[in-house]
C-alpha positions in Angstrom: 58.4 74.0 -132.3 58.9 70.3 -131.0 59.5 70.0 -127.7 62.3 68.1 -125.9 61.5 65.7 -123.3 63.4 64.5 -120.4 63.4 60.4 -120.2 63.3 58.9 -116.9 66.0 56.2 -116.5 63.2 54.0 -115.1 61.5 54.2 -118.4 65.0 52.6 -119.7 65.0 49.9 -117.1 61.3 48.9 -117.2 60.0 49.3 -120.7 62.9 49.7 -123.2 65.4 47.0 -121.8 62.5 44.4 -121.0 60.7 44.9 -124.4 64.3 44.3 -126.2 65.0 41.1 -124.1 61.4 39.5 -124.3 61.3 40.4 -128.4 64.7 38.2 -128.6 63.8 35.5 -126.5 60.5 35.0 -128.2 62.3 35.2 -131.6 64.6 32.5 -130.3 61.7 30.6 -128.8 59.7 30.7 -131.8 62.8 29.4 -133.6 62.8 26.1 -131.8 59.1 25.6 -131.6 58.8 25.8 -135.3 61.8 23.5 -135.7 59.9 21.0 -133.5 56.6 21.4 -135.3 58.5 20.9 -138.6 58.0 17.4 -140.3 61.2 15.6 -141.0 61.1 14.8 -144.7 63.9 14.8 -147.2 63.2 17.0 -150.4 62.6 15.4 -153.6 65.8 15.2 -155.5 64.2 15.8 -158.8 63.1 19.3 -157.6 66.0 20.1 -156.1 68.1 19.3 -158.9 65.6 21.3 -161.3 66.0 24.2 -159.0 69.7 24.1 -159.2 69.8 24.1 -163.0 67.4 27.1 -163.0 69.7 28.9 -160.6 72.9 28.0 -162.7 71.2 29.3 -165.8 70.2 32.6 -164.1 73.9 33.1 -162.9 75.0 32.5 -166.4 72.8 35.2 -167.6 73.9 37.5 -165.0 77.7 37.0 -165.8 77.3 36.8 -169.3 79.6 39.9 -169.9 82.5 38.5 -168.0 83.2 35.4 -169.9 84.3 34.9 -173.8 81.2 35.0 -176.2 82.3 31.5 -177.3 82.1 29.9 -174.0 78.7 31.7 -173.1 77.1 30.3 -176.4 78.2 26.9 -175.5 76.9 27.0 -172.0 73.6 28.6 -173.4 73.1 25.8 -175.9 74.0 23.3 -173.1 70.9 24.7 -171.0 68.4 25.9 -174.0 69.0 23.6 -176.7 65.7 22.4 -178.0 66.7 18.8 -178.6 68.8 17.8 -175.3 69.1 21.3 -173.4 68.4 20.9 -169.5 65.9 23.9 -169.3 63.9 22.6 -172.6 60.4 21.5 -171.7 58.0 20.1 -174.3 54.9 22.3 -174.6 52.1 21.4 -172.6 54.3 19.7 -170.2 55.4 22.6 -168.3 54.0 22.8 -164.6 53.7 25.9 -162.5 56.4 25.8 -159.8 53.6 27.4 -157.3 51.2 24.8 -158.1 53.7 22.2 -158.0 54.8 23.5 -154.2 51.1 23.8 -152.8 50.2 20.4 -154.5 52.3 18.8 -151.7 50.0 18.5 -148.5 53.2 18.1 -146.2 54.7 21.3 -147.6 51.5 23.0 -147.1 51.2 21.9 -143.5 54.5 22.9 -142.7 53.9 26.4 -143.9 50.4 26.4 -142.1 52.2 25.5 -138.8 55.2 28.1 -139.6 52.5 30.7 -139.7 50.7 29.8 -136.7 54.0 29.7 -134.7 54.6 33.3 -135.8 51.2 34.8 -135.6 50.2 33.6 -132.1 53.5 34.8 -130.4 53.2 38.3 -132.3 49.7 38.5 -131.3 50.2 37.7 -127.4 53.4 40.1 -127.3 51.5 43.1 -129.1 48.4 42.5 -126.7 51.2 42.5 -123.5 52.9 45.6 -125.1 49.7 47.3 -125.7 48.3 46.7 -122.3 51.2 47.4 -119.9 53.5 49.8 -121.9 50.7 51.9 -124.1 51.7 55.5 -124.2 55.3 55.7 -123.1 58.1 57.2 -125.0 60.6 54.8 -124.6 63.9 56.2 -126.6 65.2 59.0 -128.8 66.9 58.7 -132.2 70.3 60.2 -132.0 69.8 62.2 -135.0 66.9 64.5 -136.7 64.3 63.0 -138.8 61.4 64.5 -141.0 57.7 64.5 -140.3 57.3 61.2 -142.4 58.6 59.0 -139.8 56.2 60.4 -137.2 53.6 57.7 -137.8 56.3 55.0 -137.6 58.1 55.9 -134.5 55.4 57.6 -132.4 52.7 55.0 -132.7 50.1 55.3 -130.0 51.1 58.9 -129.0 48.9 61.6 -130.4 51.1 64.7 -129.6 52.2 66.5 -132.8 54.6 68.9 -130.6 56.9 66.2 -129.6 59.9 66.1 -131.8 59.9 63.0 -134.4 63.1 61.3 -133.0 61.3 60.2 -129.8 60.2 56.6 -130.1 57.1 55.0 -128.5 57.1 51.8 -126.9 54.6 50.5 -129.4 56.7 51.6 -132.1 59.8 49.9 -130.3 57.9 46.8 -130.5 57.5 47.0 -134.3 61.2 48.1 -134.7 62.4 45.0 -132.8 60.0 42.7 -134.9 61.3 43.7 -138.2 64.9 44.7 -137.3 66.2 41.8 -135.1 67.1 39.3 -138.0 70.7 40.5 -138.0 71.1 39.5 -134.3 69.2 36.3 -134.8 71.9 35.6 -137.4 74.7 36.0 -135.0 72.8 33.9 -132.2 71.2 31.3 -134.4 73.3 31.4 -137.5 72.5 32.9 -140.9 71.0 29.5 -142.2 68.7 29.1 -139.3 67.7 32.8 -139.0 66.5 32.6 -142.6 62.9 32.1 -143.3 61.8 28.6 -144.1 60.0 30.0 -147.1 62.9 31.7 -148.4 65.2 28.5 -147.8 62.7 26.4 -149.8 62.6 29.2 -152.5 66.4 29.1 -152.6 66.5 25.3 -152.6 63.9 24.6 -155.8 64.2 27.6 -157.7 60.8 28.4 -156.6 58.9 31.4 -158.5 61.1 30.7 -161.5 59.4 28.7 -164.7 62.1 27.0 -166.5 60.2 27.4 -169.7 60.6 31.3 -169.4 64.2 31.6 -168.5 66.1 32.7 -171.6 70.0 32.6 -171.2 
């Protein structure tokens, strides 16, 4: 039978709230640091234009059942016609989008700076949490959970008799690390909270080969 615990209000004031506030401040600070470290350069207009064409073709395929078949065939020919289609690439001239992205040294350097701005704060914060707050039961989930959640919510606590709904301080750190994007969207805006890699993928159609798009 899992035991119920009575949590001291001092744990809320000196563990739960400080951890949450520090994680929010570090996320905001990391955004501004990565913004300062990012090199100022305009994206290649040709790459952006090709990526937008691929996205338009993908949207056409997704909405094929919502437009007349004649209109769909006309748009498909506009994109994939073997003579002058926007997506037609002669054999041997296609280039891997991943290779094209990583061949740019400035883009590779920006990605390395982005990774450093994420790894270093996370490592220091985790060391701080592990040193000062290790072993604390910080909160309790207000609904029952199965045993599968024990390893995720009670990291750093080796007590199988404690109810699964209790959250350790170390697990609270990880929950904040992966669950604060919605809050950052409210604070920084959806566009700013988006990861730089995801933003580049949306702009350039990264990961999609025009030669393999079938509309």
